[in-house]
N, C-alpha and C positions, 0 to 999 in steps of 0.2 A: 443245336443252339438252345432249344428248350430244356433239354436234359442238363446242359451245362449250367444254365441259369438256376434250375431246380437244385442241383448239387451245391452250387455256390451259396444259395440262400440257406440251405440246411447246414452247411459247414459254418456259415456266419452265425447262425442261430446257436450252434453248438459252442463256438468260441465265446460268444457273449455270455452264455449260461456258465461256462467254465470260469470266466473272469468274475462274474457276479458271485459265484460260490467262493472263489479264492479271496475275495474282498470282505467276506463275512467274518465277523469276530465272535459272534454268539453261537454256541453249540446247537441250541434248539433250532435256530433259523438255518444254520448250516445243514443240519440233518434233513430238514424239509426240502431245502434246495438240492441236496445230494440226491434225493429220490427223483426229483424232476430231471436233473442232469443225467442220472443213470438211465432213466427211461429214454431220453433223447439219444444217448450213446447206443443203447440197445437197438433202437429203431433204425439208426443210421447204419449200424453193422448188419442188421437184417436185410436192409435194402441194398447193401453193397457200396454205400457211399464212403464208408471207412472200413478197414479190415477188422474182423472180430477180435483179433489179438490186440489191436490198438485200443479198441473200446474197453477190453478187459484191463489193459495196462492203465489206462486213464482212470477207470473206476477204482482200481486198487490204490493208486496214488491219492485220489480224492478221499477215499474212505480213511486212509491213513491221516490225511490232513484234518478231516472232521474229528477223528478220535483224538488228535493232538490238542484240539481246542479245550479250554478249561471248562 
């Protein structure tokens, strides 16, 4: 039960960070947020909460999004 709560908390934190980054329209702010989101994804992949390929996939999509901003 404790592990489940810990995993849910971390996944929730990840989803919130992803939504926050996606809602950003300024490139400088998005780059800063991308670094934080990337660190979160790496940490979760290292701990086995999400698969490492999932983390890589999401980081790739987010990097593409950040580059598309004006």
